[in-house]
VOGUBA-436618 format. One line per 2 residues: number of its first residue (from 1); for each residue x, y, z of C-alpha. Coordinates in steps of 0.05 Angstrom, whole numbers, padded with zeros to 5 digits, always signed. Layout:
NUM = X,Y,Z | ... .
END
This chain:
1 = +02836,-00365,-00565 | +02885,-00399,-00522 .
3 = +02925,-00425,-00565 | +02930,-00365,-00606 .
5 = +02940,-00322,-00549 | +02985,-00378,-00507 .
7 = +03055,-00338,-00503 | +03025,-00273,-00485 .
9 = +02993,-00326,-00419 | +03050,-00369,-00408 .
11 = +03119,-00349,-00378 | +03168,-00384,-00349 .
13 = +03152,-00370,-00272 | +03084,-00395,-00287 .
15 = +03097,-00465,-00296 | +03109,-00511,-00238 .
17 = +03136,-00580,-00243 | +03110,-00637,-00202 .
19 = +03126,-00715,-00202 | +03054,-00734,-00238 .
21 = +03077,-00683,-00289 | +03060,-00596,-00289 .
23 = +03017,-00545,-00288 | +03012,-00468,-00310 .
25 = +02980,-00416,-00274 | +02940,-00373,-00342 .
27 = +02908,-00325,-00310 | +02881,-00299,-00234 .
29 = +02829,-00258,-00223 | +02790,-00234,-00154 .
31 = +02772,-00307,-00127 | +02787,-00347,-00185 .
33 = +02854,-00383,-00217 | +02851,-00417,-00289 .
35 = +02900,-00464,-00292 | +02921,-00523,-00340 .
37 = +02937,-00589,-00316 | +02990,-00641,-00354 .
39 = +02984,-00708,-00322 | +03034,-00750,-00359 .
41 = +03029,-00821,-00377 | +03016,-00862,-00310 .
43 = +03022,-00803,-00265 | +02971,-00793,-00197 .
45 = +02956,-00735,-00167 | +02950,-00742,-00086 .
47 = +02885,-00758,-00069 | +02861,-00691,-00038 .
49 = +02809,-00638,-00020 | +02810,-00565,-00007 .
51 = +02766,-00520,+00047 | +02762,-00460,+00017 .
53 = +02753,-00475,-00060 | +02717,-00508,-00114 .
55 = +02743,-00534,-00176 | +02716,-00538,-00250 .
57 = +02754,-00592,-00295 | +02748,-00597,-00381 .
59 = +02792,-00650,-00408 | +02822,-00623,-00467 .
61 = +02867,-00684,-00478 | +02871,-00759,-00456 .
63 = +02833,-00798,-00407 | +02824,-00769,-00343 .
65 = +02813,-00825,-00287 | +02774,-00778,-00237 .
67 = +02766,-00802,-00165 | +02709,-00761,-00139 .
69 = +02695,-00776,-00065 | +02673,-00858,-00055 .
71 = +02659,-00852,-00142 | +02715,-00858,-00202 .
73 = +02689,-00831,-00269 | +02725,-00835,-00343 .
75 = +02725,-00766,-00365 | +02745,-00755,-00444 .
77 = +02763,-00695,-00479 | +02705,-00639,-00485 .
79 = +02672,-00669,-00417 | +02686,-00638,-00353 .
81 = +02666,-00657,-00277 | +02657,-00602,-00212 .
83 = +02692,-00615,-00148 | +02653,-00593,-00100 .
85 = +02694,-00553,-00042 | +02709,-00603,+00015 .
87 = +02706,-00657,-00034 | +02757,-00709,-00041 .
89 = +02788,-00722,-00105 | +02845,-00742,-00151 .
91 = +02858,-00748,-00226 | +02902,-00798,-00265 .
93 = +02921,-00818,-00314 | +02925,-00894,-00342 .
95 = +02943,-00875,-00420 | +03002,-00869,-00456 .
97 = +02980,-00812,-00470 | +02981,-00746,-00435 .
99 = +02921,-00723,-00393 | +02917,-00643,-00403 .
101 = +02855,-00607,-00368 | +02837,-00532,-00357 .
103 = +02822,-00518,-00280 | +02782,-00465,-00260 .
105 = +02793,-00451,-00183 | +02731,-00410,-00147 .
107 = +02746,-00395,-00070 | +02777,-00350,-00017 .
109 = +02845,-00386,-00020 | +02873,-00402,-00081 .
111 = +02934,-00439,-00056 | +02972,-00501,-00052 .
113 = +02960,-00493,+00029 | +02892,-00511,+00021 .
115 = +02918,-00581,+00001 | +02900,-00631,+00052 .
117 = +02932,-00704,+00025 | +02902,-00763,+00042 .
119 = +02936,-00806,-00002 | +03001,-00794,-00042 .
121 = +03044,-00843,-00088 | +03102,-00797,-00082 .
123 = +03108,-00788,-00004 | +03086,-00726,+00004 .
125 = +03022,-00749,+00064 | +03043,-00714,+00124 .
END
């Protein structure tokens, strides 16, 4: 369904580029947001947590190396993981092909301001 209606949902203003790749805001509702993450080969997101949202991740392409608190987990296409509120987490792409993840955020604040960074290879830790 998504591939069939992709043009309807994706607008240039909904795509956000980051040093690790990009994300696209697909759909927003009352206290939820659906995104598609694209993590380029060797890309790594910040080690982070959120005070106001939990996340559900579904890997759709590539092999995602996920840190969830003290655990390291590899998720393949079709596999999912729940990131609870306040959990320290990150995703990285150790491979040579892109990783794509559908992310469903659920919570009272769904903005980038709800990111607490602990480590970041791009120098974004304050």
